[in-house]
FIVO-901073 format. One line per 3 residues: number of its first residue (from 1); for each residue x, y, z of N, C-alpha, C, O. Coordinates in steps of 0.1 Angstrom, whole numbers, plus 5000, padded with zeros to 4 digits. Example, Ala and Ser with C-alpha at 12.3 -4.5 7.8 and 13.67 -1.06 7.14 Angstrom:
1	5132/4943/5078/5123/4955/5078/5132/4967/5078/5142/4967/5085; 5128/4978/5071/5137/4989/5071/5129/5000/5079/5134/5011/5080
***
This chain:
1	1351/2984/3447/1348/2988/3433/1333/2995/3432/1323/2990/3437; 1333/3007/3423/1320/3013/3421/1318/3013/3406/1327/3017/3399; 1307/3010/3402/1302/3007/3389/1288/3019/3386/1279/3019/3394
4	1288/3027/3376/1277/3032/3371/1270/3022/3360/1275/3018/3349; 1257/3020/3365/1250/3010/3354/1240/3018/3349/1233/3025/3356; 1237/3018/3333/1228/3025/3327/1218/3013/3321/1222/3002/3317
7	1204/3015/3321/1195/3008/3314/1185/3014/3306/1177/3021/3311; 1185/3011/3293/1175/3017/3284/1170/3006/3275/1169/3008/3263; 1167/2994/3279/1168/2985/3268/1148/2984/3264/1144/2979/3254
10	1141/2989/3273/1128/2992/3268/1121/3005/3271/1124/3015/3266; 1111/3004/3280/1104/3015/3283/1109/3022/3297/1103/3031/3302; 1118/3019/3302/1123/3027/3316/1137/3030/3314/1145/3022/3310
13	1140/3043/3317/1152/3047/3318/1159/3048/3332/1154/3055/3342; 1169/3040/3334/1174/3041/3349/1191/3041/3348/1198/3038/3338; 1196/3045/3359/1209/3045/3363/1211/3044/3379/1204/3049/3387
16	1222/3037/3381/1224/3033/3395/1240/3034/3397/1249/3033/3388; 1243/3035/3409/1258/3036/3411/1258/3023/3422/1252/3024/3433; 1266/3010/3417/1265/2998/3427/1281/2996/3431/1290/2997/3423
19	1281/2993/3445/1294/2987/3449/1297/2972/3448/1289/2964/3451; 1310/2969/3445/1315/2957/3448/1309/2949/3460/1309/2937/3459; 1303/2956/3470/1298/2948/3481/1285/2946/3478/1278/2942/3487
22	1278/2949/3467/1265/2947/3461/1255/2956/3470/1245/2951/3476; 1260/2968/3471/1250/2981/3476/1249/2991/3467/1258/2997/3462; 1236/2992/3464/1232/3002/3456/1234/3017/3464/1227/3019/3474
25	1243/3025/3460/1244/3039/3466/1234/3049/3460/1229/3058/3467; 1231/3047/3447/1222/3057/3442/1217/3054/3430/1224/3052/3420; 1202/3053/3429/1196/3049/3418/1185/3060/3414/1181/3070/3421
28	1182/3058/3401/1169/3067/3396/1161/3058/3384/1168/3052/3376; 1150/3057/3384/1143/3050/3375/1131/3059/3370/1122/3062/3378; 1132/3064/3355/1120/3070/3349/1111/3061/3341/1116/3054/3332
31	1100/3061/3343/1089/3051/3336/1084/3059/3325/1081/3071/3327; 1081/3053/3313/1074/3061/3300/1059/3055/3299/1052/3056/3289; 1056/3050/3310/1043/3047/3309/1033/3057/3305/1022/3054/3299
34	1035/3070/3307/1024/3079/3301/1024/3082/3286/1015/3086/3278; 1039/3079/3284/1042/3084/3268/1034/3073/3258/1029/3076/3248; 1034/3060/3264/1030/3048/3256/1015/3044/3257/1009/3037/3249
37	1010/3051/3270/0995/3045/3271/0987/3048/3259/0980/3039/3254; 0986/3061/3254/0976/3063/3242/0979/3054/3230/0972/3055/3220; 0989/3045/3231/0991/3036/3220/0989/3021/3223/0991/3012/3215
40	0986/3019/3235/0983/3007/3242/0996/2997/3242/0994/2985/3245; 1004/3002/3240/1019/2996/3242/1031/3003/3239/1030/3015/3234; 1044/2997/3242/1055/3003/3237/1058/3006/3226/1058/2996/3218
43	1060/3019/3220/1063/3024/3205/1080/3026/3205/1084/3036/3210; 1086/3017/3200/1101/3019/3200/1109/3032/3198/1119/3035/3204; 1104/3038/3188/1111/3050/3184/1105/3062/3193/1112/3072/3193
46	1094/3063/3202/1091/3069/3212/1100/3068/3224/1104/3077/3230; 1103/3055/3228/1110/3049/3238/1125/3056/3235/1130/3064/3242; 1129/3052/3224/1143/3058/3222/1147/3073/3224/1157/3077/3229
49	1136/3081/3218/1136/3095/3220/1137/3098/3235/1145/3105/3240; 1128/3091/3242/1126/3096/3257/1138/3093/3264/1143/3100/3272; 1145/3080/3260/1158/3078/3269/1168/3089/3264/1176/3095/3271
52	1168/3091/3253/1178/3104/3249/1177/3114/3256/1187/3121/3260; 1164/3118/3257/1159/3133/3264/1164/3132/3279/1166/3143/3286; 1164/3120/3285/1163/3120/3299/1177/3113/3305/1179/3113/3317
55	1184/3108/3299/1196/3099/3302/1206/3105/3311/1211/3100/3321; 1209/3118/3304/1220/3127/3310/1216/3133/3325/1224/3134/3334; 1204/3135/3326/1200/3141/3339/1198/3130/3346/1199/3133/3358
58	1195/3118/3345/1192/3105/3356/1207/3101/3359/1207/3095/3369; 1219/3102/3353/1230/3097/3355/1235/3108/3363/1241/3104/3373; 1233/3122/3361/1237/3132/3371/1230/3129/3386/1236/3130/3397
61	1218/3126/3385/1210/3126/3398/1214/3111/3407/1213/3110/3419; 1216/3103/3399/1222/3091/3404/1236/3091/3412/1238/3084/3422; 1244/3098/3405/1257/3104/3410/1256/3112/3419/1266/3112/3426
64	1246/3121/3422/1242/3131/3432/1239/3123/3445/1244/3126/3456; 1230/3113/3442/1224/3106/3455/1234/3096/3459/1232/3091/3470; 1244/3092/3452/1256/3083/3455/1265/3092/3463/1274/3086/3470
67	1265/3107/3461/1275/3113/3468/1289/3112/3461/1299/3113/3468; 1291/3111/3451/1305/3107/3446/1307/3114/3430/1297/3116/3423; 1319/3117/3427/1321/3121/3411/1327/3112/3404/1333/3103/3410
70	1326/3113/3391/1331/3101/3380/1343/3098/3383/1346/3087/3379; 1353/3104/3390/1367/3102/3392/1367/3088/3404/1377/3081/3406; 1356/3087/3410/1355/3077/3422/1350/3066/3414/1350/3056/3421
73	1346/3063/3402/1341/3052/3397/1352/3042/3390/1362/3047/3385; 1350/3030/3390/1359/3020/3385/1355/3017/3373/1365/3012/3366; 1344/3018/3368/1339/3012/3353/1324/3018/3351/1317/3023/3360
76	1320/3016/3340/1308/3022/3332/1301/3008/3326/1306/3001/3318; 1289/3007/3332/1281/2994/3324/1269/2998/3317/1263/3008/3322; 1264/2992/3308/1252/2996/3300/1245/2982/3297/1252/2972/3297
79	1232/2981/3295/1227/2971/3289/1231/2971/3275/1230/2981/3268; 1235/2958/3270/1240/2959/3256/1228/2949/3247/1231/2946/3235; 1219/2947/3252/1209/2938/3246/1207/2927/3253/1214/2924/3262
82	1195/2917/3250/1185/2922/3240/1176/2931/3246/1174/2934/3258; 1170/2938/3234/1159/2948/3239/1157/2956/3225/1163/2952/3215; 1148/2969/3227/1145/2975/3215/1156/2983/3213/1160/2992/3221
85	1164/2979/3199/1176/2985/3194/1177/2998/3197/1188/3002/3201; 1167/3007/3194/1171/3022/3195/1172/3028/3209/1178/3039/3212; 1166/3020/3220/1169/3023/3233/1182/3017/3239/1188/3023/3248
88	1185/3006/3234/1200/3002/3238/1208/3008/3230/1219/3008/3236; 1208/3013/3219/1220/3022/3212/1221/3034/3223/1232/3035/3229; 1211/3043/3226/1211/3053/3236/1217/3050/3248/1225/3059/3251
91	1216/3039/3255/1221/3038/3265/1237/3033/3265/1245/3038/3273; 1240/3025/3256/1254/3020/3251/1260/3033/3246/1270/3036/3253; 1259/3039/3238/1266/3050/3234/1267/3062/3247/1277/3069/3248
94	1255/3064/3257/1258/3072/3266/1267/3066/3275/1273/3075/3282; 1270/3054/3278/1279/3049/3286/1292/3049/3281/1301/3051/3289; 1294/3048/3268/1306/3048/3262/1313/3061/3262/1325/3062/3262
97	1303/3073/3260/1310/3084/3260/1316/3090/3274/1325/3098/3275; 1308/3083/3285/1312/3087/3301/1324/3080/3302/1333/3086/3308; 1326/3067/3296/1338/3059/3298/1350/3068/3289/1361/3069/3294
100	1347/3072/3278/1358/3077/3273/1362/3090/3278/1373/3094/3277; 1350/3098/3284/1358/3111/3289/1364/3111/3303/1371/3120/3308; 1361/3098/3309/1365/3096/3322/1377/3088/3321/1385/3090/3330
103	1378/3079/3312/1392/3071/3311/1386/3058/3318/1394/3050/3323; 1376/3056/3318/1372/3043/3328/1369/3033/3318/1364/3036/3308; 1370/3018/3321/1365/3008/3314/1350/3008/3311/1343/3012/3320
106	1344/3004/3298/1331/3002/3296/1327/2987/3294/1333/2980/3286; 1316/2981/3300/1311/2968/3301/1296/2968/3294/1287/2975/3299; 1294/2961/3283/1282/2960/3279/1277/2946/3285/1284/2936/3283
109	1265/2946/3292/1258/2936/3300/1247/2932/3291/1240/2939/3284; 1246/2917/3292/1235/2913/3285/1222/2913/3295/1223/2910/3307; 1211/2917/3289/1198/2921/3297/1195/2908/3304/1195/2909/3317
112	1193/2895/3297/1189/2884/3305/1201/2879/3317/1197/2875/3328; 1213/2879/3315/1222/2880/3323/1219/2886/3336/1219/2881/3347; 1216/2900/3334/1212/2907/3348/1202/2903/3354/1202/2903/3366
115	1191/2899/3347/1180/2890/3354/1186/2879/3362/1184/2877/3374; 1194/2870/3354/1198/2860/3358/1206/2859/3372/1207/2850/3380; 1212/2871/3374/1222/2871/3385/1216/2884/3395/1223/2888/3405
118	1206/2890/3393/1199/2897/3401/1198/2893/3415/1202/2900/3424; 1192/2881/3417/1189/2875/3428/1201/2877/3438/1199/2881/3449; 1214/2874/3434/1225/2873/3443/1229/2889/3446/1239/2891/3452
121	1221/2898/3443/1224/2912/3445/1219/2914/3460/1225/2920/3469; 1208/2907/3462/1201/2909/3474/1201/2898/3483/1197/2899/3495; 1204/2886/3478/1206/2874/3486/1218/2867/3486/1226/2869/3476
124	1222/2859/3496/1232/2851/3494/1231/2837/3489/1231/2826/3495; 1230/2839/3476/1226/2824/3468/1237/2818/3463/1245/2825/3456; 1241/2805/3465/1253/2800/3460/1252/2792/3447/1241/2786/3445
127	1261/2791/3438/1258/2785/3425/1260/2771/3428/1265/2768/3439; 1256/2760/3421/1242/2766/3410/1232/2766/3415/1230/2761/3426; 1221/2772/3407/1208/2775/3412/1197/2771/3400/1201/2771/3388
130	1186/2770/3401/1178/2768/3390/1169/2782/3390/1167/2789/3400; 1166/2785/3379/1161/2801/3377/1150/2801/3366/1152/2797/3354; 1138/2806/3371/1128/2811/3363/1128/2822/3357/1125/2831/3365
133	1132/2827/3343/1133/2840/3341/1120/2844/3332/1118/2840/3321; 1112/2851/3339/1099/2856/3333/1098/2871/3332/1096/2878/3342; 1100/2877/3319/1101/2892/3319/1090/2895/3308/1081/2887/3304
136	1092/2907/3304/1082/2913/3293/1083/2901/3279/1074/2895/3274; 1096/2902/3275/1098/2896/3262/1105/2880/3263/1110/2874/3253; 1104/2875/3275/1114/2862/3276/1107/2855/3286/1100/2861/3295
139	1110/2840/3284/1102/2832/3293/1113/2820/3295/1112/2812/3285; 1123/2817/3304/1133/2807/3301/1133/2800/3314/1129/2806/3324; 1136/2789/3315/1140/2781/3325/1157/2776/3324/1161/2769/3315
142	1164/2783/3334/1179/2783/3333/1187/2776/3347/1182/2777/3358; 1197/2770/3344/1203/2763/3352/1217/2773/3353/1225/2774/3344; 1218/2781/3364/1229/2791/3365/1241/2784/3373/1240/2781/3386
145	1251/2781/3367/1262/2774/3371/1273/2783/3377/1282/2778/3385; 1274/2797/3372/1283/2807/3377/1281/2819/3367/1272/2817/3358; 1288/2830/3368/1289/2841/3358/1293/2836/3349/1303/2829/3348
148	1286/2839/3339/1287/2836/3324/1285/2818/3318/1289/2813/3307; 1279/2811/3329/1279/2799/3328/1264/2794/3329/1260/2790/3340; 1257/2795/3319/1241/2791/3318/1239/2780/3308/1244/2778/3297
151	1228/2774/3315/1221/2763/3306/1208/2763/3303/1201/2759/3312; 1203/2767/3293/1189/2768/3291/1183/2755/3289/1186/2748/3279; 1173/2752/3299/1165/2740/3300/1154/2741/3293/1149/2731/3287
154	1148/2752/3291/1135/2753/3284/1131/2767/3280/1137/2777/3286; 1123/2770/3272/1119/2784/3269/1105/2783/3264/1099/2772/3263; 1099/2795/3260/1086/2797/3254/1088/2794/3239/1096/2799/3232
157	1081/2787/3235/1079/2786/3219/1069/2793/3214/1066/2789/3203; 1064/2803/3218/1056/2814/3212/1057/2829/3219/1067/2836/3217; 1048/2832/3227/1048/2846/3234/1053/2843/3249/1050/2833/3256
160	1062/2853/3252/1067/2853/3267/1053/2857/3274/1043/2862/3269; 1056/2853/3286/1044/2857/3298/1039/2872/3296/1027/2875/3293; 1051/2880/3298/1047/2897/3296/1040/2900/3284/1032/2909/3285
163	1043/2894/3273/1039/2896/3260/1022/2892/3260/1014/2899/3255; 1020/2881/3265/1007/2873/3267/0997/2885/3274/0986/2889/3270; 1003/2888/3286/0995/2899/3295/0991/2908/3287/0978/2910/3287
166	1000/2917/3278/0997/2928/3273/0988/2924/3262/0977/2930/3263; 0990/2916/3253/0981/2911/3242/0967/2911/3248/0958/2918/3245; 0965/2902/3257/0952/2900/3264/0946/2912/3266/0936/2915/3260
169	0952/2920/3274/0946/2933/3282/0942/2942/3269/0932/2950/3269; 0949/2942/3258/0945/2949/3248/0936/2944/3239/0930/2952/3232; 0934/2931/3238/0922/2926/3229/0909/2927/3239/0898/2929/3233
172	0910/2928/3253/0898/2927/3262/0894/2943/3265/0884/2946/3271; 0905/2954/3260/0902/2966/3262/0905/2971/3278/0901/2982/3282; 0911/2964/3284/0915/2967/3299/0928/2981/3299/0931/2986/3309
175	0932/2984/3290/0942/2995/3290/0956/2990/3292/0959/2978/3292; 0964/3000/3295/0978/2998/3293/0985/3004/3307/0981/3015/3310; 0993/2997/3315/0999/2984/3311/0992/2972/3315/0987/2971/3326
178	0993/2963/3306/0982/2952/3307/0984/2941/3320/0975/2934/3325; 0993/2941/3322/0997/2930/3336/0988/2934/3348/0980/2926/3353; 0990/2946/3353/0980/2948/3365/0968/2950/3362/0960/2950/3371
181	0964/2951/3351/0948/2951/3346/0943/2937/3344/0931/2935/3346; 0951/2929/3339/0948/2915/3337/0947/2908/3351/0939/2900/3353; 0957/2913/3360/0957/2906/3374/0944/2909/3380/0936/2901/3384
184	0942/2921/3380/0929/2929/3388/0916/2923/3383/0907/2921/3391; 0915/2920/3369/0901/2914/3362/0902/2901/3366/0891/2897/3371; 0912/2892/3367/0913/2879/3372/0909/2876/3385/0905/2865/3388
187	0910/2885/3395/0905/2884/3408/0891/2882/3410/0887/2876/3420; 0882/2887/3400/0870/2886/3401/0863/2876/3389/0851/2877/3386; 0872/2868/3384/0870/2859/3375/0866/2843/3379/0868/2839/3390
190	0861/2836/3369/0859/2820/3373/0870/2813/3364/0870/2812/3352; 0879/2809/3374/0889/2802/3367/0885/2790/3358/0892/2786/3349; 0872/2786/3362/0869/2771/3357/0858/2774/3346/0851/2764/3343
193	0856/2786/3340/0847/2788/3330/0850/2784/3317/0841/2784/3309; 0861/2782/3314/0868/2780/3299/0878/2768/3304/0886/2768/3313; 0875/2759/3294/0887/2748/3294/0897/2751/3284/0895/2748/3272
196	0907/2756/3291/0919/2760/3281/0928/2748/3278/0928/2738/3285; 0934/2750/3267/0944/2736/3260/0957/2738/3270/0961/2749/3274; 0964/2726/3273/0976/2725/3278/0984/2720/3268/0984/2707/3267
199	0990/2726/3258/0997/2721/3247/1010/2714/3248/1015/2707/3239; 1015/2715/3259/1030/2710/3262/1027/2698/3271/1037/2691/3274; 1016/2695/3275/1014/2683/3284/1020/2670/3279/1018/2666/3268
202	1025/2664/3285/1029/2650/3280/1042/2651/3271/1048/2640/3269; 1047/2662/3267/1056/2662/3257/1072/2663/3266/1073/2669/3276; 1082/2657/3261/1096/2659/3266/1102/2673/3269/1100/2684/3262
205	1108/2673/3277/1117/2689/3280/1108/2698/3287/1097/2695/3290; 1113/2710/3289/1107/2719/3297/1103/2733/3290/1102/2744/3297; 1100/2732/3278/1095/2743/3271/1080/2747/3276/1073/2738/3281
208	1076/2759/3273/1066/2765/3276/1058/2771/3265/1064/2775/3256; 1044/2771/3265/1036/2776/3256/1025/2784/3262/1016/2790/3255
***
């Protein structure tokens, strides 16, 4: 089985050809960091327009690297959410257009489910397993029991880790993207200088803050 996957949920445009044997035959990722840097964060409208400008070229390049034509594909997949709605629409409509033109089935993939199962793409991990899903917009603790079978044990009650990194970097004037800048600054910092609160200590459940 060969599937063309398209990802446009935030600030990176990506396309890849993946086999049923969990082998990536060809992939291309285009970052939008330079486009968003002047604004200190991701601007949804700019992100969507950039996806629209580059998606066709990236799909063609991924196919070229895989050394196959569209007739060799068994299906077309794209991130169907959650994500920035403008970007998600670009990816879904591009994938649907390819599916319609080639007569291949289309599959919308949940962004978080992709994160939850990615570890099985590179490692032989058996179900069930415990997953810490920490991304730009989400922070969850999940029991992964199988494909499509997930139990959320805990989640952030405010900002996800990625959001917190970006906000701290912007407030401190460290630049964009915030994660690497905060990490670099922390290496020379004093972890004991401030007594930070631990709001969830002693409370039941596995939620984060």
